[in-house]
N, C-alpha and C positions, 0 to 999 in steps of 0.2 A: 430885699436888702437885710442883712443880719443886724439884729438889735442886741446890744451888749450892755449889761448892767455892771458898772464898776463900783464895788463897795470899798469905800476908803479912797475916793478919787481926789481928795484935797491934800493927801500926803505927797512925799517927794516922788515916789515911784508912780503913784496915781496921776499926779499932775503931768508928768512927762509922758505917761502912757496915753492920756487923753490927747496930748499934742500929736503924738505919732499916729493915733487912729484918725485924727482930723486930717492929717496929711495924706493918709491912704484914700480917704474920700469915698469909701464903699461900705461904710458901716454907720448905723444909727447908734449913738452913744448916750446912755443915761448915766450921768455922773452923780453918784450918791455920796454924800458926806454930811457931817454935822455942822459945817459952816458954809456960808455963801462964798463960792470961789469961782465966779463966772469969768471965763477967759475966752470962750469961743461962742460965736453967734449961733452955730448950728448944733450945739450940744444941749441936751436936756439936763439941766441941773436940778437935782432933787435933794432937798434938805430933810434930814430925819434926826431928831434929837437922840432917840434911842433906837439903835439898829435892831433891837429885839422886836420892834414893831414891824419889821420887814417880814411879813408872813406870806403864805402861798397866795392869798387873795390879792395882795398888793403886787406881787411879782407877776401874776396873771394879768392884772390891770396894766402893768407896764409893758406887757407883751414882748418879753425878752426871750431869746433862745440860748444865750450864754451869760453866765454869772462869773465875774472875776472878783475874788475876795483878796483885797490888799490891806485891809485894816489890820493894825497890830501895834503892840507896844514893844519897843526894842531898846531905846537909848535913854529912857527916863529912870534914873537911879532911885528916885523917891517912890516909885510905884511898888506896891506890895505884890507878893507872889500871887495872892488871891485875885488882885486886879488883872495881873498879866494872864493868868489862866482864864479869866472871864473873857477877855478880848481876843486872846490868841488861840484858845481852844474851844470854849463853850459857845461863843458867839458864832464862829463859822459853822459849828455843828447845827445850831438852830437855823441858820440861813440855808445850809445844805438841805436840811429836812424840808424846809419851805420850798426850795428850788425843785426838789424831787417831786413834791406834791403838785407843783405848778408845771411839771413836765418840761423843764428846760432840756436842751440837748447836751450842754457842756457846763461843768463846774470847774473853774480853775482856781487853785489855792496856792498862794505864795507862801512857801515855807522858808527854810534856810539850810545852807550847807553845814551849819552848826550841828545838825542832827548826826553828822559823822564824827563828832568830837572836835577838839580844838586843833588837832594835828594828825597827819598821816604820813607814813614813810613812802607811800605810793599814791598815784592819782586815784581818786574815788569816782565811782559811777553809781548808777541806780541799784546795782547789785551789791555794793559794799555794805558791810555791817554798820549798823547805827550805834552811836554811843553819845547821846546828848548829855553834856555835862552842866551847862548853864540852865537857869530857870527858863530863860527865853527859848533855848533850843528844845528843852523838854516839853514846853507848852506847845510848840509847833509839831513835835514828833507825836505827842499824844493826839493832837488834832488830826494828823495824817491817819493814824490808826483808826480813829473813830469815823473819819470821813469814808475810809474804805469799807467800814461796816455799813454806813448809811447807804452807800451806792452799790453794795454787793447785790448782784443779780438784778441790777437796775439798768434800764436803757440809757440813763444819763452817763455821759463819759466824764470821769474824774481825771483831771490832769493836775499833778503836783509839781511845782517848780521850786527847786532848791538853789537859789543863787548864793554865791559867796558875797563878800563885802562889795557894795555898790558904790561906784565913784562917778563924779561928774560935777558940773557947775552947781554950787549950792548944796552939795551932798552933806547929810548929817552924819554924826557919829565920829569914829576914830580917824577916818580918812582925812577929813578936813583938818583935824589936829595935826596929823602927820605932815600934811601939805604946808601948814603954817610953820612947823619946825624946820622943814627943809628950806623954806624961803628965808630963814634967818641967816645973816652973813657970818656964820660960825662953822668951823669944820666939824663934821659929824663922822663917827667911826663906823659907818654902815659897811664900808669895804671889808671890815673884819668879821662881819656877820655872814655866815653861810648856812646857818641851820634854822633860820627864821623866815623862810620864803612865805609870802602870802598870796592867796588867790584873790583877784579882783575881777569885777565885770563892769564895763562902762554902761551907764544908765540907758543910753540909746540902743546899745546892743541887746540889753535885757528886754527893753520894750519891743524891739523888732522881733525878738524870739517869741514873745507872748502873742504878738499879732500873727506870726506864722502859725502858732499853735491853734489860734482861733480859726 
């Protein structure tokens, strides 16, 4: 049975992903987070105050073959650029190097569709040019580039997932704000807007896709 380490398991995507894996019933899940968030009886919950302590020795002891990196800072306006780079770029690189040394089979990194810029006149795919404008998107894109260097000529399979805005029950960020505005009993001029289409992905669809990748 495949053993999977989910780094950042207490976040919105992480919590939902653990739920989906548990429904699948064919995986052993180690949910790593900084806080105690026990929800499932058959999930190994592992607390670590500093993810930098997740070294190759510990990953070997956990005996995992797939590492999924979900930890990140996106919606906190008070966070400095230095802090965002630490969590979104430097930390996954550290864990990737540890995972490589521990000889895992797959490393899955959750990036963002924001690496393609804030808008596009045509649909984007993995071959589209990148143009990260925000600090968050830049931190993710820089992480992608460094991860590719870490796993270059390595048997470890690197998978990068670039989701657009994620929506669903309890979702953080702008989607919840938009939903609250729509729920107000006032007319909104959205019918006049035809140049601001947004891409969304439902949380369960995203989680199902990650399970499929695993």
